[in-house]
C-alpha positions, 0 to 999 in steps of 0.5 A: 317693103312688100312681101310676096308669099309664094305657094306651089300647089298641086291638087290641094283644094282640100287645104289651100284655103286654110293655108291662105287663111293662116297667113297674117294680114299684117306684119310689122315693118311690111307695107303689103302682103301678096299671096301668089299660088303657083297652080302646077297643073291641078285638075281640081279647084285649087286655083279657084279656091285660092283666087276666092281667098284673094291670092294671085294664081298662076297656072301651069298647063300641066304638072311640071313639079316643084322645081319648075313651079318655083322658076 
C-alpha cells in the first residue's frame, strides 16, 4: 500500500520544509510514502522549498482557499 500525504499550503515558506522533514520516511505496512503539497497561489517560495524536500507540488494560479485546494 502507498500513502499519499496531502498538505495544503499558502505562503508557508518559513515552515513547509520543517513540516515535510517531520514526516516519517518509513511506516510499517506501507510500501511507499509520497508527499503532495497543494500550493494555493503562494507568492513566496513555498513550492520551491517543498520541491527541494522531495514533495510533488501542484500550484493554483491564485489563492482559492482550503476547500478548493483539497478538491
